[in-house]
C-alpha positions as CSV (number, residue, x, y, z in Angstrom):
1,M,-44.7,-95.3,3.8
2,L,-47.6,-95.7,1.4
3,V,-47.2,-97.9,-1.7
4,K,-49.8,-97.8,-4.5
5,H,-50.8,-101.4,-4.8
6,K,-53.1,-102.6,-7.6
7,Y,-56.4,-101.2,-6.1
8,N,-55.2,-99.0,-3.2
9,W,-52.4,-97.5,-1.2
10,Q,-50.8,-99.6,1.5
11,C,-48.9,-98.9,4.6
12,I,-45.6,-100.8,4.8
13,L,-46.2,-101.5,8.5
14,N,-49.4,-103.6,8.0
15,K,-50.5,-103.2,4.4
16,K,-53.6,-101.2,5.3
17,K,-54.9,-97.9,4.1
18,N,-56.1,-94.7,5.7
19,I,-52.7,-93.5,7.0
20,T,-50.8,-90.6,8.7
21,F,-47.3,-89.7,9.7
22,E,-45.1,-86.8,10.5
23,Y,-41.6,-87.3,9.1
24,F,-42.5,-86.8,5.4
25,Q,-43.5,-90.5,5.2
26,T,-47.0,-91.7,5.4
27,Y,-48.3,-94.6,7.5
28,E,-51.6,-95.9,9.0
29,R,-52.1,-94.0,12.2
30,V,-52.7,-97.0,14.4
31,C,-49.5,-98.7,13.1
32,I,-47.2,-95.8,13.5
33,E,-48.6,-95.1,17.0
34,K,-47.9,-98.7,17.9
35,W,-44.4,-98.3,16.4
36,L,-43.7,-95.3,18.6
37,A,-45.3,-96.8,21.7
38,S,-43.1,-99.8,21.5
39,G,-40.1,-97.6,22.1
40,H,-38.8,-96.8,18.6
41,D,-37.5,-93.3,18.0
42,T,-36.6,-93.7,14.3
43,C,-38.6,-93.6,11.1
44,P,-39.6,-97.1,10.0
45,S,-38.6,-96.4,6.4
46,T,-35.4,-94.3,6.6
47,Q,-34.2,-95.3,10.1
48,Q,-33.6,-91.6,10.7
49,R,-33.9,-90.5,14.4
50,L,-37.1,-88.5,14.9
51,A,-36.7,-84.9,16.1
52,H,-40.1,-85.3,17.7
53,R,-43.1,-87.7,17.7
54,S,-45.9,-85.4,16.6
55,L,-48.2,-87.0,13.9
56,T,-49.7,-84.9,11.2
57,T,-52.7,-86.0,9.2
58,N,-51.9,-86.3,5.4
59,Y,-55.1,-84.6,4.1
60,V,-53.9,-84.5,0.5
61,L,-53.3,-88.3,0.4
62,R,-56.6,-88.9,2.2
63,S,-58.3,-86.9,-0.5
64,L,-56.6,-88.8,-3.3
65,I,-57.6,-92.1,-1.7
66,T,-61.2,-91.0,-1.4
67,Q,-61.3,-89.8,-5.0
68,W,-59.8,-93.1,-6.2
69,C,-62.3,-95.1,-4.2
70,E,-65.2,-93.1,-5.6
71,S,-64.0,-93.5,-9.2
72,N,-63.7,-97.2,-8.7
73,G,-67.0,-97.8,-7.1
74,L,-65.6,-98.4,-3.6
75,D,-66.6,-96.9,-0.2
76,P,-63.9,-94.5,0.9
77,P,-62.2,-95.3,4.2
78,K,-64.0,-94.0,7.3
79,R,-62.4,-91.1,9.1
80,P,-61.4,-91.6,12.7
81,S,-63.6,-89.7,15.1
82,T,-62.0,-86.8,16.9
83,P,-62.9,-85.2,20.2
84,S,-63.6,-81.9,18.6
85,S,-64.3,-80.7,15.1
86,L,-62.8,-77.4,13.9
87,S,-64.8,-77.4,10.6
88,S,-68.1,-76.4,12.2
89,P,-70.3,-73.4,11.3
90,R,-68.8,-71.6,14.3
91,T,-65.2,-72.3,13.3
92,D,-64.0,-72.0,9.7
93,F,-60.5,-73.0,10.6
94,D,-59.1,-72.9,7.1
95,A,-60.1,-69.2,7.0
96,L,-58.4,-68.6,10.3
97,L,-55.1,-70.0,9.0
98,V,-55.4,-67.9,5.9
99,K,-55.9,-64.8,8.1
100,L,-52.9,-65.8,10.2
101,S,-50.7,-65.9,7.2
102,S,-52.0,-62.7,5.6
103,S,-50.3,-59.4,5.5
104,D,-53.2,-57.6,7.1
105,P,-52.4,-56.8,10.8
106,E,-56.0,-56.7,11.7
107,A,-56.7,-60.1,10.2
108,Q,-53.7,-61.6,12.0
109,H,-54.7,-60.0,15.3
110,S,-58.3,-61.3,15.0
111,A,-57.2,-64.9,13.9
112,A,-54.6,-65.2,16.7
113,G,-57.1,-64.1,19.3
114,E,-59.7,-66.7,18.0
115,I,-57.1,-69.5,18.0
116,R,-56.1,-68.4,21.5
117,L,-59.7,-69.0,22.6
118,L,-60.1,-72.2,20.6
119,A,-56.9,-73.7,22.1
120,K,-58.1,-72.8,25.6
121,R,-61.4,-74.8,25.3
122,N,-60.4,-78.4,25.1
123,A,-57.7,-80.9,24.3
124,G,-59.3,-81.9,21.0
125,N,-58.9,-78.3,19.7
126,R,-55.3,-78.1,20.8
127,L,-54.3,-81.2,19.0
128,S,-56.2,-80.3,15.8
129,I,-55.0,-76.7,15.7
130,A,-51.3,-77.9,15.9
131,Q,-51.8,-80.6,13.3
132,A,-53.4,-78.2,10.9
133,G,-50.2,-76.1,10.8
134,A,-50.9,-73.2,13.1
135,V,-47.7,-73.3,15.1
136,P,-45.3,-71.9,12.5
137,L,-47.8,-69.1,11.8
138,L,-48.1,-68.2,15.4
139,K,-44.3,-68.3,15.8
140,D,-44.0,-65.5,13.2
141,L,-46.6,-63.4,15.1
142,L,-44.4,-63.4,18.2
143,F,-42.4,-60.7,16.6
144,S,-45.4,-58.6,15.6
145,P,-45.0,-54.9,16.3
146,D,-48.5,-55.0,17.7
147,L,-48.3,-55.9,21.4
148,R,-51.8,-57.3,21.6
149,T,-51.1,-59.6,18.6
150,Q,-47.9,-60.8,20.4
151,E,-50.0,-61.5,23.4
152,H,-52.6,-63.5,21.5
153,A,-49.8,-65.5,19.7
154,V,-47.8,-66.5,22.8
155,T,-51.0,-67.3,24.8
156,A,-52.2,-69.5,21.9
157,L,-48.9,-71.3,22.1
158,L,-49.2,-71.6,25.8
159,N,-52.6,-73.2,25.4
160,L,-51.4,-75.5,22.7
161,S,-48.4,-76.6,24.8
162,I,-50.7,-78.0,27.5
163,C,-51.3,-80.9,25.1
164,E,-48.3,-83.2,25.6
165,E,-48.3,-84.2,21.9
166,N,-47.7,-80.6,20.9
167,K,-44.7,-79.8,23.0
168,A,-42.2,-81.4,20.6
169,G,-43.7,-79.7,17.6
170,I,-43.6,-76.3,19.2
171,M,-39.9,-76.8,20.0
172,A,-39.1,-78.3,16.6
173,S,-40.8,-75.2,14.9
174,G,-38.2,-73.0,16.6
175,C,-40.7,-71.0,18.7
176,V,-38.4,-70.5,21.8
177,P,-36.5,-67.4,20.5
178,G,-39.9,-65.7,19.8
179,I,-41.2,-66.6,23.2
180,V,-38.1,-65.2,24.8
181,F,-38.6,-62.0,22.7
182,V,-42.1,-61.6,24.0
183,L,-40.8,-62.4,27.5
184,K,-38.4,-59.4,27.2
185,N,-40.5,-57.0,25.2
186,G,-44.2,-57.8,25.4
187,N,-46.9,-56.3,27.6
188,M,-47.2,-57.7,31.1
189,E,-49.8,-60.3,30.3
190,A,-47.8,-61.5,27.3
191,R,-44.7,-61.7,29.5
192,E,-46.5,-63.7,32.1
193,N,-47.8,-66.1,29.5
194,A,-44.4,-66.4,27.8
195,A,-43.0,-67.4,31.2
196,A,-45.8,-69.9,31.6
197,T,-45.1,-71.3,28.1
198,L,-41.5,-71.9,28.9
199,F,-42.4,-73.7,32.1
200,S,-44.8,-75.9,30.1
201,L,-42.3,-76.7,27.5
202,S,-39.5,-77.3,30.0
203,I,-41.4,-80.2,31.6
204,I,-39.6,-82.3,29.0
205,D,-36.0,-82.6,30.2
206,E,-34.2,-82.2,26.9
207,N,-36.1,-78.9,26.4
208,K,-34.5,-77.5,29.6
209,V,-31.2,-77.4,27.8
210,T,-32.5,-75.8,24.7
211,I,-34.5,-73.1,26.5
212,G,-31.6,-72.3,28.8
213,A,-29.3,-71.9,25.8
214,M,-31.6,-69.3,24.1
215,G,-31.4,-66.5,26.7
216,A,-34.6,-67.4,28.6
217,I,-33.1,-67.3,32.1
218,P,-32.0,-63.6,32.3
219,A,-35.4,-62.7,30.9
220,L,-37.1,-64.8,33.5
221,V,-35.0,-63.2,36.3
222,S,-36.0,-59.8,35.0
223,L,-39.7,-60.7,35.2
224,L,-39.1,-62.0,38.7
225,S,-37.7,-58.6,39.5
226,D,-40.2,-56.2,37.9
227,G,-43.2,-58.3,37.0
228,S,-46.7,-58.4,38.4
229,H,-47.4,-60.8,41.2
230,R,-48.6,-63.4,38.7
231,G,-45.6,-62.7,36.5
232,K,-43.3,-63.3,39.4
233,K,-45.0,-66.5,40.2
234,D,-44.7,-67.7,36.6
235,A,-41.1,-66.6,36.4
236,A,-40.2,-68.4,39.6
237,T,-41.9,-71.6,38.5
238,A,-40.1,-71.6,35.2
239,L,-36.8,-70.8,36.7
240,F,-37.1,-73.6,39.2
241,N,-37.9,-76.1,36.5
242,L,-35.1,-74.9,34.2
243,C,-32.6,-75.1,37.1
244,I,-33.2,-78.8,37.6
245,Y,-30.7,-79.0,34.7
246,Q,-27.3,-78.4,36.3
247,G,-26.1,-76.3,33.3
248,N,-28.8,-73.7,33.9
249,K,-28.0,-73.1,37.6
250,G,-24.9,-71.0,36.9
251,K,-26.8,-68.9,34.4
252,A,-29.5,-68.1,36.9
253,V,-26.9,-67.2,39.6
254,R,-25.0,-64.9,37.2
255,S,-28.3,-63.3,36.2
256,G,-28.8,-62.2,39.8
257,V,-31.5,-64.5,40.9
258,V,-30.2,-65.2,44.4
259,P,-30.6,-61.6,45.8
260,L,-34.1,-61.5,44.4
261,V,-35.2,-64.8,45.9
262,M,-33.6,-63.9,49.2
263,G,-35.7,-60.8,49.2
264,L,-38.8,-62.9,48.6
265,V,-37.9,-65.2,51.5
266,T,-37.6,-62.2,53.9
267,D,-40.6,-60.4,52.5
268,P,-43.0,-59.8,55.5
269,V,-46.0,-60.6,53.2
270,G,-44.4,-64.0,52.5
271,S,-46.6,-64.7,49.4
272,M,-43.7,-66.3,47.4
273,I,-41.6,-67.9,50.1
274,D,-42.5,-71.4,48.9
275,E,-41.1,-70.7,45.4
276,A,-38.1,-68.8,46.7
277,M,-37.0,-71.6,49.1
278,A,-37.4,-74.2,46.4
279,I,-35.1,-72.2,44.1
280,L,-32.5,-71.6,46.8
281,A,-32.5,-75.3,47.6
282,I,-31.8,-76.3,44.0
283,L,-29.2,-73.6,43.5
284,A,-27.3,-74.4,46.7
285,S,-26.1,-77.6,45.1
286,H,-24.1,-75.5,42.5
287,P,-20.8,-74.0,43.5
288,E,-21.8,-70.5,42.2
289,G,-25.2,-70.8,43.9
290,K,-23.7,-71.9,47.2
291,M,-21.2,-69.0,47.1
292,A,-24.0,-66.4,46.3
293,I,-26.2,-67.8,49.0
294,G,-23.4,-67.8,51.5
295,T,-22.5,-64.2,50.6
296,A,-26.0,-63.2,51.6
297,E,-25.3,-64.1,55.2
298,A,-28.7,-65.5,55.7
299,V,-28.1,-68.4,58.0
300,S,-30.4,-67.0,60.6
301,V,-33.2,-66.9,57.9
302,F,-32.8,-70.6,57.1
303,V,-32.6,-71.5,60.8
304,D,-35.9,-69.6,61.4
305,T,-37.5,-71.4,58.5
306,V,-36.4,-74.8,59.9
307,R,-37.9,-73.7,63.2
308,S,-41.3,-72.4,62.0
309,G,-41.8,-72.9,58.3
310,S,-44.1,-75.2,56.4
311,A,-43.1,-78.8,56.0
312,R,-41.7,-78.2,52.5
313,N,-39.9,-75.0,53.4
314,R,-38.3,-76.6,56.5
315,E,-36.8,-79.4,54.4
316,N,-35.7,-76.9,51.7
317,A,-34.1,-74.6,54.3
318,A,-32.3,-77.7,55.8
319,A,-31.1,-78.6,52.3
320,V,-29.6,-75.2,51.8
321,L,-27.8,-75.4,55.2
322,V,-26.4,-78.9,54.4
323,H,-24.8,-77.4,51.3
324,L,-23.5,-74.3,53.1
325,C,-22.0,-76.5,55.8
326,N,-20.0,-78.6,53.4
327,G,-16.5,-77.8,52.2
328,E,-13.8,-75.5,53.5
329,D,-16.2,-72.8,54.8
330,G,-18.5,-75.4,56.5
331,G,-17.2,-74.7,60.0
332,K,-18.0,-71.0,59.6
333,F,-21.6,-71.7,58.7
334,L,-22.0,-74.4,61.3
335,G,-20.8,-71.9,63.9
336,W,-23.3,-69.3,62.7
337,A,-26.0,-72.0,62.7
338,E,-25.2,-73.0,66.3
339,Q,-25.3,-69.4,67.4
340,C,-28.8,-69.0,65.7
341,G,-30.1,-71.9,67.7
342,L,-30.2,-74.6,65.0
343,L,-29.9,-77.6,67.3
344,G,-33.4,-77.5,68.7
345,P,-35.2,-77.1,65.3
346,I,-33.0,-79.6,63.6
347,R,-33.7,-82.2,66.3
348,D,-37.4,-81.7,65.8
349,L,-37.1,-81.9,62.0
350,A,-35.2,-85.2,62.4
351,V,-38.1,-86.7,64.2
352,N,-41.2,-84.9,62.8
353,G,-40.2,-83.8,59.3
354,T,-40.9,-85.2,55.9
355,D,-38.7,-88.2,54.8
356,R,-36.5,-85.8,52.9
357,G,-36.5,-83.3,55.8
358,K,-35.4,-86.1,58.1
359,R,-32.5,-87.0,55.8
360,K,-31.3,-83.4,55.7
361,A,-31.7,-83.1,59.5
362,A,-29.6,-86.2,60.0
363,L,-26.8,-84.8,57.8
364,L,-26.9,-81.6,59.7
365,L,-26.8,-83.3,63.1
366,E,-23.8,-85.4,62.0
367,K,-22.0,-82.3,60.8
368,M,-22.9,-80.4,63.9
369,S,-21.7,-83.2,66.1
370,R,-18.3,-83.3,64.5
371,F,-18.1,-79.5,64.6
372,L,-18.8,-79.4,68.4
373,V,-16.4,-82.2,69.1
374,Q,-13.6,-80.4,67.1
375,K,-14.5,-77.1,68.8
376,Q,-14.2,-78.7,72.2
377,E,-10.9,-80.3,71.4
378,D,-9.5,-77.0,70.1
379,S,-10.7,-75.3,73.3
380,N,-9.1,-78.0,75.5
381,Q,-5.8,-77.7,73.6
382,E,-5.8,-74.0,74.2
383,T,-6.4,-74.4,77.9
384,G,-4.1,-77.4,78.3
385,S,-7.0,-79.7,79.4
386,S,-7.3,-83.4,78.4
387,S,-9.1,-83.8,75.1
388,G,-11.1,-86.6,76.7
389,F,-13.2,-84.2,78.8
390,G,-16.0,-81.9,78.0
391,L,-17.2,-83.7,74.9
392,G,-20.7,-84.4,76.2
393,R,-22.6,-82.2,73.9
394,G,-20.9,-83.5,70.7
395,S,-21.0,-87.2,71.7
396,G,-24.7,-86.7,72.8
397,L,-25.5,-85.7,69.3
398,V,-23.8,-88.8,68.0
399,H,-26.3,-90.9,70.0
400,E,-29.1,-88.8,68.5
401,L,-27.8,-89.7,65.0
402,V,-28.4,-93.4,65.8
403,E,-31.9,-92.7,66.8
404,V,-32.8,-90.8,63.6
405,Q,-31.2,-93.5,61.5
406,L,-28.1,-91.8,60.2
407,S,-27.8,-94.2,57.3
408,Q,-30.6,-92.4,55.6
409,A,-28.5,-89.3,55.5
410,H,-26.1,-90.8,53.0
411,E,-28.6,-90.6,50.2
412,D,-28.3,-87.9,47.6
413,V,-28.6,-84.3,49.0
């Protein structure tokens, strides 16, 4: 907070001038940045918890300090250098903000398009544009009846969100409902960029919850179904990131994502198998996801992927099989996997896979060993044979488990 002190204004953090802050209090930038960097998440003056950590330059106060210095024969404080200046002959940014807030659709369209390009160019522009107050104005344009203006607005927000410092401000400004609106109703390029914006914002864990609660997931599933190739890629990436949060997994399953991604896995072109397998692996850990994947009766697809897929897809396919083979129906899926020839590929994965792939393979070998032993015991009981005979295959797998260090398998799936 600034206090007028005899000859100048002083920051309560270090008694210096030339200050900035975000939470309706004003501080010297260097001091408030140190305050935040030290782990504080509250306002130094009010102790209120901060909704975000974006800093906004107090231009009005800066002007007052400059005027006071000049009237008292003192040199005004030097302005900190910035990576990029928006007040250049090429860019009258104040005029752009006026156009954004005008009632003239053409002026809004033009300004949004120019801000879109400015935000694309460099990090300095992204930070300066957000600090100048463009985000709330762009948010309003997400609901513009002009589809091209919508596209400019959502793409400008996408470009702004690339700057980590802007993510919290975009969320705090309430932009997500408008982004979801564009995702549902915009032209294809706008829908693609809306999905990409949600992915960018969802990198922050707490944003995953908010975005999932605002109807984004069904809209992303819809884009995954009917979008362009790029749109499907953007939708799949956003869905995967959102489904890292457990509460979003059921929403994705209920929105019909599993049949869509299964179709991508079995698509002969195979252009999106990586994204599809990653989504299936993360959904399989959810009860509804596991049920939906099991209903697809795709064990043979996962076995084939373990056999001949890329390193990442092999481990993801193995992860799906681990979840399917757990629980009451585990025996059924283990039986199908055995019939599809899982043992050979899973042995190879246990030796030659990634670290995660080896852990999944060890788990599957353990489950398969127990399954084969139980299967043989059941067969012996039916034929009246001693249960001590005919267990070679299952016990042999037990020895393999020792070789692939079964203890690794007890880490989280």
